[in-house]
C-alpha positions as MATLAB code, in Angstrom:
seq = 'MFLRTKVNTQSLLLRCSMLRIIGRPKDVCETRKIQQLLPVGYMPNVRQKMSPSSQVNSCSVLTHEEAVSYVQDVLLIPDCQKQAKESPLAFLNRLIVQTKVRIPFTTVTFFAKDSGFHMPSVEQTKEYMISRQGGNCGIINGFTNEVLKHIGFDSYCFPASSSRIGGPQDITHTAIAVKNLTKRGSLHLCDPGNRMPTFEAIPLDFDSFSAGPSGYGQKMEYFKASIGVVNLCRNVDLAYLSELKVPSLFHFYDDRFWESVFIYNINASSGYPHALDHEKNIAQCPPSLEFIRSGMLIFGFVSDHLVEINRKRCLTVDENGNRNVTPISNITDLLGCTSEYFPQLSVDKVEAAAESTGMI';
ca = [
     -19.209    1.632  -16.641;
     -19.740    4.136  -14.509;
     -23.139    6.030  -13.367;
     -22.922    9.590  -13.680;
     -25.748   10.614  -11.343;
     -26.510   14.261   -9.427;
     -27.040   12.840   -5.655;
     -27.986   15.464   -2.779;
     -25.184   15.115   -0.492;
     -26.692   16.831    2.416;
     -29.152   14.035    2.463;
     -26.662   11.499    1.857;
     -25.282   12.829    5.251;
     -28.396   12.589    6.864;
     -28.895    8.462    5.787;
     -24.615    7.782    6.378;
     -23.652   10.220    9.149;
     -20.648    8.238   10.218;
     -19.863    9.162    6.878;
     -16.344   12.126    6.112;
     -17.464   13.630    3.073;
     -15.332   16.422    1.666;
     -15.111   17.804   -2.034;
     -12.397   19.955   -3.322;
     -10.411   21.893   -0.453;
     -12.565   24.935   -1.095;
     -15.489   23.330   -0.856;
     -15.902   21.452    2.606;
     -19.017   19.617    2.685;
     -18.622   19.708    6.616;
     -17.636   21.568    9.587;
     -14.129   20.109    9.799;
     -11.763   22.023    8.217;
      -9.053   19.395    5.610;
      -6.038   20.540    8.297;
      -7.801   18.382   10.863;
      -7.579   15.536    8.425;
      -3.826   15.894    8.171;
      -1.387   13.666    9.388;
       0.781   14.887   12.830;
       3.760   16.624   11.986;
       2.332   17.999    8.821;
       3.901   21.870    7.823;
       2.320   23.293    5.413;
       4.902   25.007    2.090;
       7.882   23.503    3.627;
       9.589   20.690    2.480;
      11.465   18.874    5.643;
      14.753   18.196    4.235;
      16.603   14.587    5.371;
      19.413   15.857    7.284;
      21.872   13.120    6.704;
      21.737   11.399    9.965;
      18.517   10.041    8.952;
      19.614    8.587    5.942;
      19.235    5.230    5.755;
      22.997    3.177    5.041;
      21.542    0.465    2.785;
      24.840   -1.570    3.277;
      23.129   -2.577    7.200;
      20.636   -3.570    5.032;
      21.619   -5.242    1.777;
      24.962   -5.435   -0.086;
      24.592   -4.054   -3.465;
      25.166   -7.620   -4.943;
      22.247   -8.846   -3.067;
      20.102   -5.968   -4.407;
      21.094   -6.205   -8.217;
      20.713  -10.320   -7.342;
      17.056   -9.476   -6.292;
      16.086   -7.889   -9.253;
      17.468   -9.825  -11.807;
      16.802  -13.642  -10.469;
      13.501  -12.791   -8.295;
      11.584  -10.232   -9.645;
      13.189  -11.442  -13.225;
      14.476   -8.446  -14.690;
      17.628   -8.371  -16.599;
      20.420   -5.487  -17.072;
      18.301   -3.957  -14.537;
      21.180   -1.118  -13.921;
      21.773   -0.763  -17.750;
      17.910   -0.507  -17.908;
      18.039    1.953  -14.774;
      20.211    4.536  -16.474;
      18.769    4.533  -19.718;
      15.249    4.541  -18.990;
      14.661    5.496  -15.433;
      11.016    5.817  -15.345;
      10.640    2.755  -17.447;
      12.669    0.855  -15.142;
      10.732    1.569  -12.051;
       7.401    0.769  -13.379;
       8.564   -2.167  -14.637;
       9.684   -2.855  -10.951;
       6.752   -2.425   -9.395;
       4.538   -4.924  -11.994;
       7.117   -7.287  -11.105;
       6.888   -6.973   -7.458;
       3.161   -7.027   -7.475;
       3.141  -10.013   -9.605;
       6.336  -11.954   -7.792;
       5.752  -10.571   -4.412;
       2.261  -11.284   -2.248;
       1.150   -8.734    0.189;
       0.724  -10.681    3.468;
       0.548  -10.840    7.150;
       1.286  -14.636    7.188;
       4.906  -13.785    8.175;
       4.286  -12.182   10.586;
       2.959  -15.453   12.773;
       5.590  -17.781   14.037;
       5.181  -20.632   15.961;
       7.860  -19.875   18.172;
       6.601  -16.813   19.299;
       2.759  -16.338   18.391;
       3.593  -12.919   16.925;
       6.423  -11.149   15.567;
       7.953   -8.722   13.259;
      10.260  -10.037   11.149;
      14.191   -9.014   11.593;
      15.928   -6.901    8.980;
      17.257  -10.798    8.328;
      14.098  -12.000    7.825;
      12.919   -9.737    5.870;
      15.428  -10.285    3.640;
      14.524  -14.022    3.503;
      10.918  -13.405    2.897;
      11.378  -11.180    0.150;
      14.535  -13.175   -1.843;
      12.281  -16.185   -1.144;
       8.964  -13.915   -2.470;
       7.422  -14.894    0.762;
       6.243  -11.065    0.833;
       5.185   -9.477    3.885;
       3.508   -6.207    4.753;
       3.767   -2.483    3.334;
       7.322   -1.888    5.992;
       8.556   -5.320    4.435;
       8.058   -4.453    0.738;
       8.302   -0.961    0.243;
      11.610   -0.967    2.874;
      12.872   -3.648    1.267;
      12.062   -2.104   -2.209;
      13.979    1.461   -1.255;
      16.479   -0.527   -0.194;
      16.804   -1.769   -3.612;
      16.000    0.935   -5.436;
      19.060    3.230   -3.369;
      21.585    0.805   -4.457;
      20.432    0.718   -8.161;
      21.208    4.113   -7.980;
      17.781    6.032   -7.590;
      17.057    8.700   -4.921;
      14.440    7.383   -2.683;
      13.339    7.558    1.005;
      10.360    5.847    2.480;
       7.420    7.861    4.027;
       4.871    7.569    6.559;
       1.298    6.792    5.024;
      -2.416    5.972    7.048;
      -5.720    4.599    6.016;
      -8.776    6.183    6.520;
      -9.923    3.484    7.688;
      -7.559    1.950   10.001;
      -7.411    4.381   13.008;
      -8.145    7.358   11.439;
      -5.889    9.623    9.195;
      -3.374   10.924   11.977;
      -2.165    6.919   12.640;
       1.040    5.959   10.129;
      -0.474    2.667    9.268;
       1.315    2.470    5.718;
       4.461    3.363    4.683;
       5.360    4.265    1.000;
       7.947    5.120   -1.236;
       8.918    8.475   -3.057;
      11.278    8.942   -5.452;
      13.075   12.056   -6.314;
      14.939   13.830   -9.113;
      13.323   10.792  -11.126;
      12.481   12.264  -14.787;
      13.873   15.729  -14.160;
      15.970   17.671  -11.417;
      13.788   18.703   -8.552;
      10.886   16.038   -9.870;
       8.918   13.538   -7.206;
       7.289   10.840   -7.468;
       5.010    8.478   -5.735;
       5.993    4.569   -5.559;
       3.920    2.037   -3.525;
       4.384   -1.554   -4.685;
       3.731   -2.825   -1.170;
      -0.386   -2.347   -0.892;
      -3.169   -4.421   -1.948;
      -4.430   -1.614   -5.171;
      -3.384   -1.966   -8.417;
      -0.720    0.556   -8.582;
       1.377   -1.055  -11.347;
       2.723    2.556  -11.812;
       4.907    5.661  -10.309;
       2.847    8.842  -10.243;
       4.208   12.474  -10.604;
       3.364   14.556   -7.764;
       3.169   17.909   -9.991;
      -0.379   17.837  -10.898;
      -2.919   20.590   -8.900;
      -6.043   19.203   -7.544;
      -6.724   15.334   -9.497;
      -4.872   13.260  -11.344;
      -5.698    9.470  -12.696;
      -4.762    6.639  -10.586;
      -5.043    2.850  -11.453;
      -8.048    0.836  -13.300;
      -9.065   -2.071  -14.052;
     -10.031   -5.379  -12.016;
     -13.164   -3.288  -11.192;
     -11.491   -0.498   -9.427;
     -11.427    3.010  -10.757;
      -9.524    5.194   -8.705;
      -7.709    8.814   -8.750;
      -5.358   10.643   -6.830;
      -6.659   13.659   -5.426;
      -3.983   16.251   -3.895;
      -5.729   17.309   -0.004;
      -2.315   20.342    0.278;
       1.063   20.689   -0.602;
       2.255   17.202    0.601;
      -0.612   15.036    1.137;
      -2.131   13.295   -1.663;
      -4.955   10.420   -0.845;
      -5.723    7.556   -3.032;
      -9.009    7.581   -4.030;
     -11.612    5.080   -5.238;
     -15.030    5.001   -7.124;
     -17.858    3.815   -5.063;
     -21.535    3.812   -5.479;
     -24.389    4.581   -3.142;
     -24.871    0.907   -2.544;
     -21.467    1.013   -1.244;
     -22.106    3.946    0.884;
     -25.584    2.746    2.297;
     -23.998   -0.554    3.725;
     -20.355    0.649    5.078;
     -20.117    0.122    8.952;
     -17.077    1.795    9.652;
     -16.057    5.374    9.374;
     -14.677    6.313    6.159;
     -13.165    9.830    4.642;
     -15.032   10.417    0.865;
     -14.683   13.284   -1.605;
     -17.654   14.628   -4.502;
     -15.773   14.856   -7.488;
     -16.717   14.637  -11.347;
     -20.774   13.965   -9.520;
     -19.028   10.963   -7.935;
     -18.168    9.630   -4.472;
     -14.432    8.578   -4.133;
     -13.375    6.642   -1.132;
      -9.495    7.607    0.404;
      -7.752    4.496    0.397;
      -4.439    6.020    1.402;
      -3.548    9.514    2.902;
      -0.177    9.840    2.119;
       2.134   12.811    3.681;
       5.197   12.991    1.705;
       6.569   15.796    4.143;
       6.793   13.254    6.597;
      10.152   11.658    5.643;
      12.408   12.904    8.632;
      10.261   11.099   10.732;
      10.068    8.105    9.298;
      13.729    7.238    7.854;
      13.626    3.207    8.293;
      10.758    1.012    7.183;
      12.446   -1.473    8.490;
      12.966   -0.404   11.863;
       9.785   -2.861   13.152;
      10.812   -1.925   16.802;
       9.299    1.701   15.985;
       6.923    0.682   13.933;
       5.058   -1.220   16.646;
       5.390    1.864   18.761;
       3.875    3.700   15.789;
       1.208    2.147   14.373;
      -0.437   -0.331   16.596;
      -4.517   -0.104   14.989;
      -2.382   -1.615   11.931;
      -0.723   -4.641   13.896;
      -4.371   -4.917   15.489;
      -5.523   -5.392   12.147;
      -2.771   -7.872   11.389;
      -3.249   -9.845   14.584;
      -7.025   -9.744   13.968;
      -7.189  -11.454   10.927;
      -5.102  -13.646    7.987;
      -4.774  -12.136    4.442;
      -2.506  -13.408    1.225;
      -2.967  -11.429   -1.611;
      -1.362  -10.699   -5.406;
      -1.627  -10.628   -9.311;
      -1.572  -14.061  -10.323;
      -2.344  -14.716  -14.489;
      -4.013  -11.564  -14.808;
      -5.986  -12.172  -11.662;
      -6.384  -10.145   -8.455;
      -6.059  -13.148   -5.931;
      -7.124  -12.597   -2.355;
      -7.041  -14.926    0.359;
      -8.067  -15.060    3.870;
     -10.129  -17.156    6.737;
     -13.348  -17.287    5.025;
     -12.904  -16.747    1.275;
     -10.333  -16.837   -1.882;
     -11.474  -14.209   -4.182;
     -10.328  -13.944   -7.641;
     -11.319  -10.484   -9.994;
     -10.130  -10.608  -13.642;
      -9.044   -7.509  -15.418;
     -12.283   -7.020  -16.413;
     -14.120   -7.056  -13.023;
     -15.431  -10.281  -12.727;
     -15.221  -11.788   -9.825;
     -15.452  -15.850   -8.584;
     -15.842  -16.712   -4.818;
     -14.491  -20.083   -3.086;
     -15.458  -20.258    0.023;
     -12.873  -21.146    3.074;
     -14.208  -23.081    5.692;
     -11.323  -25.011    7.101;
      -7.760  -25.251    6.847;
      -7.657  -27.952    4.396;
      -9.747  -25.267    2.106;
      -7.071  -22.632    2.816;
      -3.892  -25.292    2.348;
      -5.689  -26.358   -1.276;
      -5.978  -22.560   -2.163;
      -2.503  -21.176   -1.076;
      -0.574  -24.153   -2.405;
      -2.699  -23.015   -5.951;
      -2.099  -19.698   -6.105;
       0.876  -18.638   -3.711;
       2.735  -22.094   -3.335;
       6.079  -19.785   -2.804;
       4.442  -19.190    0.850;
       5.358  -21.870    3.750;
       3.414  -24.380    4.625;
       4.127  -24.166    8.713;
       3.477  -20.558    8.436;
       0.155  -20.422    6.850;
      -1.144  -23.294    9.471;
       0.294  -21.190   12.198;
      -1.068  -17.809   10.925;
      -4.522  -20.000   10.414;
      -3.925  -21.238   14.324;
      -2.956  -17.911   15.730;
      -6.389  -15.913   14.396;
      -8.331  -18.358   15.623;
      -9.204  -20.890   12.643;
      -7.524  -23.936   14.497;
];
Protein backbone atom coordinates (compact mmCIF):
# COMPACT_ATOMS: atom_id res chain seq x y z
CA MET A 1 0.00 0.00 0.00
CA PHE A 2 1.30 3.42 -0.91
CA LEU A 3 0.24 6.62 0.84
CA ARG A 4 -0.89 9.30 -1.59
CA THR A 5 -0.28 12.50 0.36
CA LYS A 6 0.10 16.10 -0.75
CA VAL A 7 3.37 17.51 0.55
CA ASN A 8 4.96 20.94 0.65
CA THR A 9 7.97 20.50 -1.60
CA GLN A 10 9.49 23.85 -0.62
CA SER A 11 9.58 23.01 3.07
CA LEU A 12 10.95 19.58 2.24
CA LEU A 13 13.73 21.19 0.22
CA LEU A 14 14.61 23.32 3.25
CA ARG A 15 14.75 20.27 5.50
CA CYS A 16 16.66 18.13 3.00
CA SER A 17 18.94 20.63 1.30
CA MET A 18 21.13 17.95 -0.19
CA LEU A 19 18.30 16.59 -2.37
CA ARG A 20 17.87 17.56 -5.99
CA ILE A 21 14.12 17.28 -6.68
CA ILE A 22 12.64 17.72 -10.13
CA GLY A 23 9.20 17.10 -11.55
CA ARG A 24 8.11 16.88 -15.15
CA PRO A 25 10.62 18.38 -17.59
CA LYS A 26 8.52 21.57 -17.84
CA ASP A 27 8.14 21.93 -14.05
CA VAL A 28 11.62 22.22 -12.63
CA CYS A 29 11.53 22.49 -8.84
CA GLU A 30 14.98 24.02 -8.56
CA THR A 31 17.07 26.40 -10.64
CA ARG A 32 19.27 23.68 -12.09
CA LYS A 33 18.12 23.03 -15.66
CA ILE A 34 17.56 19.46 -16.73
CA GLN A 35 20.23 19.78 -19.41
CA GLN A 36 22.80 20.05 -16.63
CA LEU A 37 21.71 16.64 -15.33
CA LEU A 38 22.29 14.85 -18.61
CA PRO A 39 25.39 12.72 -19.17
CA VAL A 40 28.35 14.27 -20.93
CA GLY A 41 28.11 14.00 -24.70
CA TYR A 42 24.32 14.07 -24.91
CA MET A 43 23.07 15.70 -28.12
CA PRO A 44 19.31 16.37 -28.27
CA ASN A 45 17.30 15.22 -31.27
CA VAL A 46 20.28 13.28 -32.65
CA ARG A 47 20.33 9.51 -32.78
CA GLN A 48 24.01 8.64 -32.94
CA LYS A 49 24.64 5.91 -35.45
CA MET A 50 27.22 3.29 -34.64
CA SER A 51 29.90 3.15 -37.27
CA PRO A 52 31.13 -0.25 -38.47
CA SER A 53 34.39 0.31 -36.59
CA SER A 54 32.49 0.72 -33.31
CA GLN A 55 30.56 -2.50 -33.73
CA VAL A 56 31.97 -5.30 -31.62
CA ASN A 57 33.13 -8.39 -33.43
CA SER A 58 31.29 -11.01 -31.41
CA CYS A 59 33.42 -13.82 -32.79
CA SER A 60 36.44 -12.39 -30.96
CA VAL A 61 34.64 -12.73 -27.62
CA LEU A 62 32.27 -15.68 -28.02
CA THR A 63 31.74 -18.32 -30.64
CA HIS A 64 28.21 -18.99 -31.84
CA GLU A 65 28.35 -22.45 -30.25
CA GLU A 66 29.40 -20.98 -26.89
CA ALA A 67 26.55 -18.49 -26.98
CA VAL A 68 23.93 -21.13 -27.75
CA SER A 69 25.37 -23.49 -25.16
CA TYR A 70 25.27 -20.75 -22.52
CA VAL A 71 21.59 -19.99 -23.14
CA GLN A 72 20.53 -23.64 -23.23
CA ASP A 73 22.82 -25.20 -20.60
CA VAL A 74 23.40 -22.33 -18.15
CA LEU A 75 20.20 -20.30 -18.44
CA LEU A 76 18.18 -23.47 -19.10
CA ILE A 77 16.27 -22.12 -22.10
CA PRO A 78 15.86 -24.92 -24.68
CA ASP A 79 15.63 -24.37 -28.45
CA CYS A 80 16.78 -20.78 -27.94
CA GLN A 81 17.24 -19.91 -31.61
CA LYS A 82 13.77 -21.21 -32.51
CA GLN A 83 12.17 -19.31 -29.61
CA ALA A 84 14.05 -16.13 -30.48
CA LYS A 85 12.87 -16.30 -34.07
CA GLU A 86 9.23 -17.15 -33.32
CA SER A 87 8.69 -14.68 -30.45
CA PRO A 88 11.66 -12.32 -29.97
CA LEU A 89 10.16 -10.23 -27.14
CA ALA A 90 8.93 -13.22 -25.14
CA PHE A 91 12.30 -14.91 -25.55
CA LEU A 92 14.21 -11.79 -24.51
CA ASN A 93 12.09 -11.39 -21.38
CA ARG A 94 12.66 -15.02 -20.48
CA LEU A 95 16.40 -14.57 -20.98
CA ILE A 96 16.35 -11.55 -18.63
CA VAL A 97 14.46 -13.52 -15.96
CA GLN A 98 16.76 -16.52 -16.21
CA THR A 99 19.83 -14.31 -16.06
CA LYS A 100 18.64 -12.68 -12.86
CA VAL A 101 17.67 -16.01 -11.33
CA ARG A 102 20.76 -17.95 -12.41
CA ILE A 103 23.55 -15.32 -12.42
CA PRO A 104 24.28 -13.22 -9.30
CA PHE A 105 25.21 -9.56 -9.43
CA THR A 106 28.37 -9.47 -7.33
CA THR A 107 31.68 -7.76 -6.69
CA VAL A 108 33.26 -11.00 -5.45
CA THR A 109 34.66 -11.84 -8.88
CA PHE A 110 36.72 -8.63 -8.82
CA PHE A 111 38.97 -9.92 -6.07
CA ALA A 112 41.88 -12.31 -6.62
CA LYS A 113 44.60 -13.33 -4.19
CA ASP A 114 47.35 -12.96 -6.77
CA SER A 115 46.66 -9.29 -7.55
CA GLY A 116 44.42 -7.99 -4.76
CA PHE A 117 41.93 -6.23 -7.01
CA HIS A 118 41.52 -6.47 -10.75
CA MET A 119 38.98 -6.29 -13.53
CA PRO A 120 38.38 -9.75 -15.06
CA SER A 121 39.73 -10.37 -18.53
CA VAL A 122 37.42 -11.41 -21.36
CA GLU A 123 38.35 -15.05 -20.78
CA GLN A 124 37.70 -14.72 -17.04
CA THR A 125 34.38 -13.04 -17.80
CA LYS A 126 33.36 -16.02 -19.92
CA GLU A 127 34.42 -18.35 -17.12
CA TYR A 128 32.45 -16.44 -14.47
CA MET A 129 29.28 -16.32 -16.57
CA ILE A 130 29.39 -19.93 -17.73
CA SER A 131 30.08 -21.14 -14.16
CA ARG A 132 27.28 -18.87 -12.86
CA GLN A 133 29.61 -16.90 -10.56
CA GLY A 134 28.43 -13.67 -12.16
CA GLY A 135 29.85 -10.18 -11.77
CA ASN A 136 28.90 -6.54 -12.08
CA CYS A 137 26.88 -4.82 -14.80
CA GLY A 138 29.79 -4.67 -17.26
CA ILE A 139 30.36 -8.40 -16.95
CA ILE A 140 26.72 -9.53 -17.01
CA ASN A 141 25.35 -7.07 -19.56
CA GLY A 142 28.49 -7.05 -21.69
CA PHE A 143 28.44 -10.84 -21.94
CA THR A 144 24.66 -10.95 -22.43
CA ASN A 145 24.94 -8.47 -25.29
CA GLU A 146 27.43 -10.72 -27.06
CA VAL A 147 25.08 -13.68 -26.57
CA LEU A 148 22.09 -11.76 -27.93
CA LYS A 149 23.94 -10.80 -31.09
CA HIS A 150 24.82 -14.43 -31.75
CA ILE A 151 21.18 -15.45 -31.26
CA GLY A 152 20.17 -12.91 -33.88
CA PHE A 153 19.28 -9.73 -31.97
CA ASP A 154 20.32 -6.24 -33.07
CA SER A 155 21.71 -5.09 -29.72
CA TYR A 156 24.42 -2.86 -28.31
CA CYS A 157 25.71 -1.74 -24.92
CA PHE A 158 25.45 1.86 -23.82
CA PRO A 159 26.49 3.80 -20.70
CA ALA A 160 24.34 4.73 -17.75
CA SER A 161 24.97 6.39 -14.43
CA SER A 162 23.71 6.31 -10.89
CA SER A 163 22.29 9.41 -9.24
CA ARG A 164 24.17 8.37 -6.11
CA ILE A 165 27.60 7.15 -7.23
CA GLY A 166 29.56 10.01 -8.72
CA GLY A 167 26.51 11.81 -10.09
CA PRO A 168 24.83 11.73 -13.50
CA GLN A 169 27.96 12.94 -15.30
CA ASP A 170 29.89 9.74 -14.49
CA ILE A 171 29.56 6.44 -16.30
CA THR A 172 28.92 3.95 -13.50
CA HIS A 173 26.64 1.43 -15.18
CA THR A 174 26.27 -0.49 -18.45
CA ALA A 175 22.95 -1.48 -20.02
CA ILE A 176 21.72 -2.99 -23.30
CA ALA A 177 19.52 -1.55 -26.04
CA VAL A 178 17.78 -3.87 -28.53
CA LYS A 179 16.72 -2.42 -31.88
CA ASN A 180 13.92 -3.60 -34.21
CA LEU A 181 12.62 -6.06 -31.63
CA THR A 182 8.86 -5.78 -32.15
CA LYS A 183 8.85 -3.75 -35.36
CA ARG A 184 11.23 -1.88 -37.58
CA GLY A 185 12.53 1.15 -35.72
CA SER A 186 11.53 -0.04 -32.23
CA LEU A 187 13.99 0.35 -29.36
CA HIS A 188 13.90 -1.53 -26.05
CA LEU A 189 15.91 -1.10 -22.85
CA CYS A 190 17.26 -4.35 -21.43
CA ASP A 191 19.11 -4.49 -18.08
CA PRO A 192 19.56 -7.96 -16.57
CA GLY A 193 22.83 -6.89 -14.91
CA ASN A 194 21.53 -4.72 -12.09
CA ARG A 195 20.21 -5.06 -8.54
CA MET A 196 16.57 -4.30 -9.36
CA PRO A 197 13.60 -6.54 -10.28
CA THR A 198 13.79 -5.39 -13.92
CA PHE A 199 12.53 -8.63 -15.44
CA GLU A 200 11.30 -7.24 -18.77
CA ALA A 201 12.61 -5.30 -21.74
CA ILE A 202 11.05 -1.84 -21.79
CA PRO A 203 9.90 -0.18 -25.06
CA LEU A 204 11.20 3.38 -25.20
CA ASP A 205 8.26 4.87 -27.11
CA PHE A 206 6.45 6.34 -24.07
CA ASP A 207 5.97 10.09 -23.65
CA SER A 208 6.79 10.96 -20.04
CA PHE A 209 6.32 8.05 -17.62
CA SER A 210 6.05 4.30 -18.11
CA ALA A 211 5.19 1.62 -15.57
CA GLY A 212 8.28 -0.11 -14.26
CA PRO A 213 8.88 -3.25 -12.21
CA SER A 214 7.16 -3.84 -8.90
CA GLY A 215 7.35 -6.42 -6.15
CA TYR A 216 9.90 -7.31 -3.48
CA GLY A 217 8.89 -4.19 -1.58
CA GLN A 218 9.55 -1.82 -4.50
CA LYS A 219 7.41 0.19 -6.89
CA MET A 220 9.30 1.59 -9.88
CA GLU A 221 8.63 3.70 -12.98
CA TYR A 222 10.60 4.94 -15.96
CA PHE A 223 10.82 8.70 -16.48
CA LYS A 224 11.83 10.16 -19.84
CA ALA A 225 14.03 13.14 -19.00
CA SER A 226 14.59 14.05 -22.66
CA ILE A 227 15.07 12.38 -26.02
CA GLY A 228 17.30 9.38 -25.48
CA VAL A 229 17.69 9.86 -21.72
CA VAL A 230 15.53 7.69 -19.43
CA ASN A 231 15.61 7.43 -15.63
CA LEU A 232 14.64 4.31 -13.70
CA CYS A 233 12.99 5.55 -10.49
CA ARG A 234 11.69 3.93 -7.34
CA ASN A 235 8.94 5.23 -5.08
CA VAL A 236 10.18 6.42 -1.67
CA ASP A 237 8.42 7.90 1.36
CA LEU A 238 9.11 10.94 3.50
CA ALA A 239 10.87 8.90 6.17
CA TYR A 240 13.38 7.74 3.55
CA LEU A 241 13.95 11.32 2.39
CA SER A 242 14.51 12.63 5.91
CA GLU A 243 17.12 9.96 6.65
CA LEU A 244 19.01 10.23 3.36
CA LYS A 245 22.70 10.98 3.97
CA VAL A 246 24.01 11.23 0.40
CA PRO A 247 22.92 13.41 -2.55
CA SER A 248 20.42 11.86 -4.92
CA LEU A 249 18.08 12.87 -7.77
CA PHE A 250 14.31 12.84 -7.24
CA HIS A 251 11.14 13.42 -9.25
CA PHE A 252 7.79 14.44 -7.81
CA TYR A 253 4.93 12.87 -9.76
CA ASP A 254 1.43 11.60 -8.93
CA ASP A 255 1.76 12.97 -5.37
CA ARG A 256 4.79 10.75 -4.77
CA PHE A 257 8.54 11.08 -4.65
CA TRP A 258 10.55 8.92 -7.04
CA GLU A 259 14.29 8.43 -6.58
CA SER A 260 16.33 8.00 -9.73
CA VAL A 261 18.28 4.76 -9.53
CA PHE A 262 19.81 4.78 -13.02
CA ILE A 263 20.07 7.43 -15.72
CA TYR A 264 20.20 5.66 -19.10
CA ASN A 265 21.81 7.63 -21.92
CA ILE A 266 20.81 5.62 -25.00
CA ASN A 267 22.31 8.28 -27.30
CA ALA A 268 25.86 7.58 -26.15
CA SER A 269 26.16 4.13 -27.71
CA SER A 270 28.94 5.06 -30.13
CA GLY A 271 31.13 6.20 -27.25
CA TYR A 272 30.82 2.92 -25.36
CA PRO A 273 30.96 0.13 -27.94
CA HIS A 274 32.38 -2.68 -25.84
CA ALA A 275 31.37 -3.29 -22.23
CA LEU A 276 34.03 -5.97 -21.90
CA ASP A 277 36.81 -3.47 -22.59
CA HIS A 278 37.71 -3.38 -18.92
CA GLU A 279 40.82 -1.22 -19.23
CA LYS A 280 38.62 1.48 -20.77
CA ASN A 281 36.02 0.95 -18.06
CA ILE A 282 38.62 1.54 -15.34
CA ALA A 283 39.51 4.89 -16.88
CA GLN A 284 35.88 5.91 -17.37
CA CYS A 285 34.19 5.07 -14.09
CA PRO A 286 36.44 5.50 -11.06
CA PRO A 287 33.48 6.22 -8.71
CA SER A 288 31.99 2.78 -9.34
CA LEU A 289 35.36 1.10 -8.87
CA GLU A 290 35.85 2.88 -5.56
CA PHE A 291 32.45 1.52 -4.57
CA ILE A 292 33.60 -1.99 -5.49
CA ARG A 293 36.86 -1.59 -3.64
CA SER A 294 35.18 -0.41 -0.46
CA GLY A 295 32.68 -3.21 -0.05
CA MET A 296 31.64 -6.70 -0.98
CA LEU A 297 28.21 -7.47 -2.40
CA ILE A 298 26.36 -10.55 -3.62
CA PHE A 299 22.85 -10.05 -4.98
CA GLY A 300 20.37 -12.29 -6.76
CA PHE A 301 16.92 -13.82 -6.90
CA VAL A 302 16.79 -17.23 -5.22
CA SER A 303 13.65 -19.33 -4.67
CA ASP A 304 11.30 -16.37 -5.22
CA HIS A 305 13.31 -14.21 -2.82
CA LEU A 306 15.54 -11.22 -3.40
CA VAL A 307 18.80 -11.98 -1.58
CA GLU A 308 21.53 -9.45 -0.78
CA ILE A 309 24.70 -10.35 1.13
CA ASN A 310 27.35 -7.87 2.24
CA ARG A 311 29.92 -7.74 5.02
CA LYS A 312 27.34 -6.92 7.68
CA ARG A 313 24.14 -8.75 6.84
CA CYS A 314 22.23 -11.21 4.70
CA LEU A 315 18.92 -9.67 3.61
CA THR A 316 16.09 -11.66 2.06
CA VAL A 317 12.88 -10.11 0.72
CA ASP A 318 9.91 -12.07 -0.60
CA GLU A 319 7.65 -10.95 -3.44
CA ASN A 320 5.30 -9.22 -0.98
CA GLY A 321 8.09 -7.13 0.50
CA ASN A 322 8.50 -9.08 3.76
CA ARG A 323 12.09 -8.69 4.93
CA ASN A 324 14.38 -10.90 6.99
CA VAL A 325 17.86 -9.86 8.12
CA THR A 326 20.58 -12.20 9.34
CA PRO A 327 23.58 -10.38 10.87
CA ILE A 328 27.06 -11.27 9.59
CA SER A 329 29.84 -10.71 12.10
CA ASN A 330 32.65 -12.98 10.89
CA ILE A 331 33.90 -14.98 7.93
CA THR A 332 32.09 -18.12 9.12
CA ASP A 333 28.76 -16.31 8.99
CA LEU A 334 29.60 -14.94 5.56
CA LEU A 335 30.58 -18.31 4.11
CA GLY A 336 27.48 -19.91 5.63
CA CYS A 337 25.10 -17.43 3.98
CA THR A 338 26.99 -17.57 0.69
CA SER A 339 26.94 -21.37 0.52
CA GLU A 340 23.21 -21.42 1.32
CA TYR A 341 22.11 -18.97 -1.36
CA PHE A 342 24.97 -18.86 -3.89
CA PRO A 343 26.81 -22.20 -3.68
CA GLN A 344 28.31 -21.66 -7.15
CA LEU A 345 30.59 -18.90 -5.84
CA SER A 346 34.17 -19.88 -5.18
CA VAL A 347 35.04 -20.01 -1.47
CA ASP A 348 38.52 -18.69 -2.28
CA LYS A 349 37.06 -15.64 -4.02
CA VAL A 350 34.61 -14.94 -1.19
CA GLU A 351 37.47 -15.14 1.32
CA ALA A 352 39.64 -12.91 -0.88
CA ALA A 353 36.84 -10.36 -1.12
CA ALA A 354 36.38 -10.40 2.65
CA GLU A 355 40.11 -9.96 3.16
CA SER A 356 40.43 -7.15 0.57
CA THR A 357 37.55 -5.19 2.12
CA GLY A 358 38.91 -5.51 5.66
CA MET A 359 36.53 -8.12 7.02
CA ILE A 360 39.30 -10.58 7.92
